[in-house]
C-alpha positions as CSV (number, residue, x, y, z in Angstrom):
1,M,7.2,-47.2,34.5
2,P,7.9,-51.0,34.0
3,G,5.1,-52.8,32.3
4,A,3.4,-49.6,31.2
5,A,1.9,-49.7,27.7
6,P,3.8,-47.5,25.2
7,A,2.3,-44.2,24.3
8,P,0.5,-44.2,21.0
9,P,2.5,-42.7,18.1
10,V,1.9,-39.0,17.5
11,D,0.0,-38.2,14.2
12,I,1.1,-35.0,12.7
13,F,-2.4,-34.4,11.5
14,D,-3.6,-34.2,15.1
15,R,-2.6,-30.5,15.2
16,C,-5.2,-29.8,12.5
17,S,-7.8,-30.3,15.3
18,D,-6.8,-27.0,16.8
19,P,-9.7,-25.6,19.0
20,R,-9.6,-22.4,16.9
21,M,-10.9,-24.4,14.0
22,A,-14.3,-24.7,15.7
23,D,-14.5,-20.9,15.8
24,Y,-13.6,-20.7,12.2
25,K,-16.3,-23.2,11.2
26,A,-18.9,-21.5,13.3
27,A,-18.1,-18.1,11.8
28,D,-18.3,-19.7,8.3
29,E,-21.8,-21.1,9.0
30,L,-23.0,-17.7,10.3
31,G,-21.6,-15.9,7.2
32,L,-19.1,-14.1,9.4
33,N,-16.0,-15.6,7.9
34,P,-14.1,-12.8,6.1
35,F,-11.4,-15.0,4.6
36,Y,-10.9,-16.5,1.1
37,R,-13.9,-14.7,-0.4
38,E,-14.2,-15.0,-4.2
39,M,-14.1,-11.8,-6.2
40,G,-16.3,-11.8,-9.3
41,S,-14.6,-9.2,-11.4
42,E,-11.4,-7.2,-11.8
43,I,-10.2,-5.4,-8.7
44,G,-11.0,-1.7,-9.4
45,P,-12.6,1.0,-7.3
46,T,-15.7,-1.2,-7.4
47,I,-16.0,-5.0,-7.7
48,T,-18.6,-7.5,-8.3
49,Y,-19.1,-9.6,-5.2
50,D,-21.8,-12.3,-4.9
51,G,-23.5,-10.8,-8.0
52,R,-23.7,-7.3,-6.6
53,E,-21.5,-4.2,-7.0
54,A,-19.5,-3.1,-4.0
55,V,-17.1,-0.3,-3.3
56,M,-13.6,-1.9,-2.9
57,L,-11.8,-0.6,0.2
58,G,-9.9,-3.8,0.7
59,S,-7.3,-3.8,-2.1
60,N,-3.6,-2.8,-2.3
61,N,-4.2,-1.5,-5.9
62,Y,-3.2,1.9,-4.5
63,L,-2.7,3.7,-7.9
64,G,-5.6,1.9,-9.6
65,L,-3.3,0.5,-12.3
66,T,-4.6,-3.1,-12.4
67,T,-7.4,-1.9,-14.7
68,D,-5.3,0.5,-16.8
69,P,-5.4,-0.3,-20.5
70,R,-1.7,0.4,-20.9
71,V,-0.8,-2.1,-18.2
72,K,-3.1,-4.8,-19.6
73,K,-1.7,-4.3,-23.1
74,A,1.8,-4.7,-21.8
75,A,0.9,-8.0,-20.1
76,V,-0.7,-9.3,-23.3
77,E,2.2,-8.3,-25.4
78,A,4.6,-10.1,-23.1
79,V,2.6,-13.3,-23.3
80,E,2.4,-13.0,-27.1
81,R,6.2,-12.6,-27.3
82,Y,7.4,-15.0,-24.5
83,G,4.5,-17.3,-23.9
84,T,2.6,-17.9,-20.7
85,G,5.5,-19.1,-18.6
86,V,9.3,-19.6,-18.6
87,T,9.3,-23.1,-16.9
88,G,12.5,-22.6,-15.2
89,S,14.4,-20.6,-12.5
90,R,16.2,-17.4,-13.0
91,L,19.5,-19.2,-12.7
92,L,18.9,-21.5,-15.7
93,N,16.4,-20.6,-18.4
94,G,14.1,-18.2,-16.6
95,T,15.7,-14.8,-17.2
96,L,14.1,-12.7,-19.9
97,P,15.1,-9.3,-21.4
98,L,12.1,-8.0,-19.4
99,H,13.9,-8.9,-16.2
100,S,16.9,-6.9,-17.1
101,E,14.9,-3.9,-18.2
102,L,12.8,-4.0,-15.1
103,E,15.8,-4.4,-12.8
104,E,17.5,-1.4,-14.3
105,F,14.4,0.7,-14.1
106,L,13.7,-0.2,-10.4
107,A,17.3,0.4,-9.3
108,D,17.3,3.9,-10.9
109,W,13.8,4.6,-9.4
110,V,14.8,3.9,-5.8
111,G,18.3,5.4,-6.2
112,L,20.5,2.3,-5.7
113,P,23.0,0.8,-8.2
114,S,21.5,-2.6,-8.8
115,A,18.3,-4.7,-8.4
116,L,17.2,-8.3,-8.6
117,V,13.7,-9.3,-9.4
118,F,12.0,-12.2,-7.5
119,T,8.9,-14.2,-8.2
120,T,7.1,-12.8,-5.2
121,G,7.7,-10.1,-2.6
122,Y,7.7,-12.6,0.2
123,T,10.5,-14.6,-1.4
124,A,12.5,-11.4,-1.9
125,N,12.6,-10.7,1.8
126,L,12.9,-14.4,2.7
127,G,15.8,-14.9,0.3
128,L,17.7,-11.7,1.1
129,I,17.8,-12.1,4.9
130,S,18.3,-15.9,5.0
131,T,21.2,-15.6,2.5
132,L,22.9,-12.5,3.9
133,V,22.6,-13.0,7.7
134,Q,24.8,-15.9,8.7
135,A,25.9,-17.6,11.9
136,G,27.1,-15.0,14.4
137,D,25.2,-12.1,12.7
138,A,21.9,-10.6,13.9
139,V,18.7,-9.2,12.3
140,F,16.9,-6.5,14.3
141,C,13.3,-6.3,13.1
142,D,10.6,-3.9,14.2
143,S,8.0,-5.8,16.1
144,A,5.4,-4.8,13.5
145,A,7.5,-5.8,10.5
146,H,6.0,-7.8,7.7
147,A,5.9,-11.6,8.2
148,S,8.3,-12.0,5.3
149,L,11.0,-10.1,7.1
150,V,10.4,-12.1,10.3
151,D,10.3,-15.4,8.5
152,G,13.5,-14.5,6.6
153,A,15.2,-13.8,9.9
154,R,13.9,-17.1,11.4
155,L,15.3,-19.0,8.4
156,A,18.7,-17.3,8.6
157,E,21.5,-18.8,10.7
158,G,22.0,-15.6,12.7
159,D,20.0,-14.3,15.6
160,L,16.5,-12.6,15.4
161,R,16.2,-9.6,17.7
162,A,13.0,-7.5,17.9
163,F,12.6,-3.9,18.9
164,R,9.5,-2.1,19.9
165,H,7.4,-0.7,17.0
166,N,8.7,2.6,15.8
167,R,10.8,3.1,19.0
168,P,14.4,4.1,18.1
169,N,15.3,4.0,21.8
170,S,14.4,0.4,21.9
171,L,16.6,-0.3,18.8
172,N,19.4,1.7,20.3
173,R,19.4,-0.5,23.4
174,G,19.5,-3.6,21.4
175,L,22.3,-2.5,19.1
176,R,24.3,-1.2,22.0
177,T,24.0,-4.6,23.7
178,W,24.9,-6.5,20.6
179,R,28.0,-4.3,19.8
180,A,29.2,-4.6,23.5
181,N,30.4,-8.1,22.6
182,P,33.3,-7.8,20.1
183,A,32.8,-11.4,19.1
184,N,29.4,-10.7,17.6
185,G,29.1,-10.4,13.9
186,G,27.3,-8.1,11.4
187,V,23.9,-6.5,11.9
188,L,21.0,-5.9,9.5
189,V,18.1,-3.6,10.7
190,A,14.9,-4.4,8.9
191,V,11.8,-2.1,8.9
192,D,8.8,-1.3,6.7
193,G,8.7,2.2,5.2
194,I,4.9,2.2,5.7
195,Y,3.4,-0.5,7.9
196,S,0.8,-2.6,6.1
197,M,-1.8,-2.7,8.8
198,E,-1.7,0.7,10.5
199,G,-0.4,2.7,7.6
200,D,2.2,4.5,9.8
201,W,5.7,5.5,8.7
202,A,9.0,4.3,10.2
203,P,11.2,7.0,11.7
204,L,13.8,6.4,9.1
205,A,16.1,9.3,9.8
206,E,16.6,8.2,13.5
207,I,17.0,4.5,12.5
208,R,19.6,5.4,9.8
209,A,21.5,7.4,12.4
210,L,21.6,4.4,14.7
211,C,22.7,2.1,11.9
212,D,25.6,4.5,11.2
213,Q,26.5,4.7,14.9
214,Y,26.6,0.9,15.4
215,E,27.8,0.0,11.9
216,A,24.7,-1.8,10.9
217,R,23.1,-2.1,7.5
218,L,19.6,-0.8,6.9
219,L,16.9,-2.6,4.9
220,V,13.7,-0.7,4.1
221,D,10.7,-2.6,2.9
222,E,8.9,-0.1,0.6
223,A,6.1,-2.5,-0.4
224,H,3.3,-0.2,0.7
225,A,5.1,3.0,-0.1
226,L,6.6,2.6,-3.6
227,G,4.5,4.6,-6.1
228,V,2.5,6.2,-3.3
229,V,4.9,8.6,-1.6
230,G,8.2,10.4,-2.2
231,P,9.5,12.2,-5.3
232,E,8.3,10.3,-8.3
233,G,6.8,7.8,-5.9
234,A,10.3,6.4,-4.9
235,G,9.1,5.6,-1.4
236,T,9.6,6.7,2.2
237,A,13.4,6.7,2.1
238,A,13.4,9.1,-0.8
239,A,10.6,11.2,0.9
240,T,12.7,11.6,4.1
241,G,16.1,12.0,2.4
242,V,17.4,8.8,3.9
243,R,19.7,6.5,1.9
244,P,19.1,2.8,2.9
245,D,21.7,0.1,2.2
246,L,18.9,-2.1,0.7
247,V,15.4,-1.5,-0.5
248,M,12.7,-4.1,-1.0
249,G,9.6,-3.6,-3.1
250,T,6.7,-5.5,-4.5
251,F,4.7,-5.5,-7.7
252,S,1.5,-6.7,-6.0
253,K,0.5,-3.3,-4.7
254,S,1.0,-0.1,-6.7
255,L,2.6,-2.0,-9.6
256,A,-0.5,-4.0,-10.6
257,S,1.2,-7.4,-10.9
258,C,2.9,-10.0,-8.8
259,G,6.6,-10.2,-7.8
260,G,9.2,-8.4,-5.8
261,F,12.7,-7.0,-5.9
262,I,15.8,-6.2,-3.8
263,A,17.9,-3.2,-4.7
264,G,21.3,-2.5,-3.3
265,P,25.1,-2.6,-4.0
266,P,26.2,-4.6,-7.0
267,E,28.3,-7.0,-4.9
268,V,25.2,-7.8,-2.8
269,I,23.0,-8.4,-5.8
270,T,25.6,-10.6,-7.4
271,Y,25.9,-12.6,-4.2
272,L,22.2,-13.2,-4.1
273,R,22.2,-14.3,-7.8
274,L,24.7,-17.0,-6.9
275,F,23.7,-18.1,-3.4
276,C,20.0,-17.1,-2.7
277,R,18.1,-20.4,-2.5
278,P,14.6,-18.8,-2.9
279,I,15.7,-17.5,-6.3
280,L,17.8,-20.4,-7.4
281,F,15.0,-22.9,-6.8
282,T,11.9,-21.0,-7.6
283,A,10.3,-20.8,-11.0
284,S,10.8,-17.3,-12.5
285,N,8.1,-14.7,-13.0
286,V,5.6,-15.4,-15.8
287,P,6.1,-13.0,-18.7
288,A,2.7,-11.3,-18.1
289,S,3.7,-10.3,-14.6
290,L,6.9,-8.7,-15.8
291,G,5.3,-6.8,-18.7
292,A,2.6,-5.5,-16.4
293,A,5.0,-4.5,-13.6
294,L,7.3,-2.7,-16.0
295,A,4.5,-0.7,-17.6
296,A,2.9,0.1,-14.2
297,A,6.3,1.2,-12.8
298,K,6.8,3.7,-15.7
299,I,3.2,5.1,-15.2
300,A,3.6,5.3,-11.5
301,R,6.8,7.2,-11.7
302,A,5.5,9.7,-14.2
303,E,1.9,10.4,-13.1
304,D,2.0,12.5,-9.9
305,W,-1.7,13.0,-9.9
306,R,-2.2,9.4,-8.7
307,R,-0.2,10.1,-5.5
308,E,-2.0,13.3,-4.9
309,A,-5.4,11.5,-5.4
310,V,-4.5,8.7,-3.0
311,V,-3.5,11.2,-0.2
312,S,-6.7,13.3,-0.8
313,L,-9.1,10.4,-0.9
314,A,-7.5,8.7,2.2
315,A,-7.8,12.0,4.1
316,R,-11.5,12.2,3.0
317,L,-12.2,8.7,4.3
318,R,-10.2,9.1,7.5
319,K,-11.9,12.4,8.4
320,G,-15.4,11.1,7.6
321,L,-14.9,8.0,9.8
322,T,-13.5,10.0,12.7
323,E,-16.5,12.4,12.5
324,L,-18.8,9.4,12.6
325,G,-17.2,8.2,15.9
326,Y,-15.0,5.4,14.5
327,D,-11.4,4.9,15.7
328,A,-9.7,5.5,12.4
329,G,-5.9,5.8,12.2
330,G,-3.1,5.8,9.6
331,D,-0.6,8.4,8.6
332,S,-1.8,11.5,6.7
333,H,0.4,10.5,3.8
334,S,-0.7,6.9,3.5
335,S,-3.4,5.1,1.5
336,I,-4.2,2.8,4.4
337,V,-6.9,3.8,6.9
338,P,-7.3,1.3,9.8
339,V,-10.6,1.2,11.6
340,H,-9.9,-0.2,15.1
341,G,-12.5,-2.6,16.7
342,T,-13.3,-3.3,20.3
343,D,-13.3,-7.1,20.1
344,V,-13.2,-9.9,17.5
345,L,-16.9,-10.5,17.3
346,S,-17.9,-6.9,17.0
347,T,-15.2,-6.3,14.3
348,G,-16.5,-9.3,12.3
349,L,-20.1,-8.1,12.6
350,L,-19.0,-4.6,11.3
351,W,-17.2,-6.3,8.4
352,R,-20.4,-8.3,7.6
353,A,-22.7,-5.3,7.9
354,L,-20.5,-3.2,5.5
355,L,-20.5,-6.1,3.0
356,D,-24.3,-6.3,3.2
357,R,-24.3,-2.6,2.3
358,G,-22.0,-2.9,-0.6
359,V,-18.6,-2.0,0.9
360,Y,-15.8,-4.5,0.9
361,T,-13.1,-4.2,3.6
362,N,-10.4,-6.4,5.1
363,C,-11.1,-7.9,8.5
364,S,-7.8,-8.3,10.4
365,L,-7.7,-10.3,13.6
366,P,-5.2,-11.4,16.1
367,P,-2.5,-12.8,15.9
368,A,-2.0,-11.1,12.6
369,V,-2.6,-7.7,14.4
370,P,-2.4,-6.9,18.1
371,K,-6.1,-5.9,18.2
372,P,-9.0,-6.6,15.8
373,M,-9.5,-4.0,13.1
374,L,-10.8,-3.4,9.6
375,R,-8.0,-2.5,7.2
376,T,-9.4,-0.1,4.6
377,S,-7.4,1.5,1.8
378,V,-8.2,3.7,-1.1
379,M,-7.2,3.8,-4.8
380,A,-6.2,6.9,-6.9
381,T,-9.1,6.0,-9.2
382,H,-11.8,6.0,-6.5
383,S,-14.2,8.9,-6.9
384,D,-15.3,11.2,-4.2
385,A,-18.8,9.8,-4.7
386,Q,-17.5,6.2,-4.0
387,I,-15.8,7.3,-0.8
388,D,-19.0,9.1,0.3
389,R,-21.0,6.0,-0.5
390,A,-18.7,3.9,1.7
391,L,-19.0,6.5,4.5
392,G,-22.8,6.4,4.1
393,A,-22.7,2.7,4.9
394,F,-20.5,3.3,8.0
395,A,-22.9,6.0,9.0
396,E,-26.0,3.9,8.7
397,I,-24.4,1.1,10.7
398,A,-23.5,3.5,13.5
399,E,-26.8,5.4,13.6
400,Q,-28.9,2.3,13.6
401,G,-26.8,0.4,16.2
402,V,-26.5,-2.5,13.7
403,V,-23.4,-4.1,15.3
404,D,-24.7,-4.0,18.9
405,A,-28.0,-5.5,17.8
406,A,-26.4,-8.3,15.8
407,R,-24.0,-9.0,18.6
408,E,-26.8,-9.5,21.1
409,R,-28.6,-11.8,18.7
410,F,-25.6,-13.9,17.9
411,V,-24.2,-14.2,21.4
412,G,-27.7,-15.1,22.7
413,S,-28.3,-17.8,20.1
414,L,-24.9,-19.5,19.7
415,E,-24.4,-22.8,21.4
416,L,-20.7,-22.7,20.4
417,E,-18.8,-19.9,22.2
418,L,-17.0,-17.6,19.9
419,D,-14.0,-15.6,20.9
420,T,-15.4,-12.2,22.0
421,S,-12.2,-11.0,23.8
422,P,-10.4,-7.8,22.8
423,G,-7.7,-9.9,21.2
């Protein structure tokens, strides 16, 4: 419009005034903020939180190896030999003999020819997909796939296509449509072996068959399966007799450290070494993380009792929660036991009530998950008594109607309206 005053310039900081921030601050003031809590001790079957002991049901330390003396010793020895850091990328001065030994071990463990170690599991998926999938190609991701798979696909020059969670028929329709156009390029199908929130397995045999039918490559993210399931803990692919084209794994779960890897054909691994930006331009793993991961991997592969304990303890927790009337899920061969909530506020109040009774869980809310839930998981080193102690807290909360009473109190007194919708 002639003569109209120009619109004020947009300040990029304005988006930090998102209305959801008010909910976050209100939850924080009420002690209902479950995020960025400080742990006061090592992460074992129990932790010290706020000066008190609590049963830890919120860790990915599935095999209990973060506190194993052999793993600690290996980390210390790596620091004594190589220092606290390498101060460079893998490409330049950041590759140590520990990298080579770890890569050889991991490739052999998951049954593929070669492997490449990354600084984090997130950058492993991000780097693989963004490097491999180029213009004209497509990535088909399960709708519940980990954020690193989705973000890698978004960063790639090719198309991102989603299919319904654990629905091979949905993947079949997508692949058929893609291959109907001869001009379309290559295809990568990316799935989690065990999904991190619900603890359910991917139907790998059916997905592998579709990949073969439509000449697609299969990537299985074994982050929550490696060390936990399969022969020698080799993951879901090994457990189901499926041979993927690529395997991704992390060190931050069963392997008691931090980092990740991609395993696959030598030509793919060499290509990543030369062209993968997240490995070329990221500082390499610190020696302690490599030493700990290598020691943990050797223990995880050799000690079957840890896998047996995880399955048994998770079954004990799942059965106990179900008998108490909670909506508990997860696969019977998974260390993850989700407890589904009815709405955001009630789920947050349940998290807080458990914490007050010495049980630490993870509160997972939309949009990270479709519906609010508590994500609980067990360790091989938990005792039956510790699981029973946690179940006792769940029982007390249910029997005394703690969540409903707290909900009425908070909703009635809050001037600021919190999100109480199902998600």
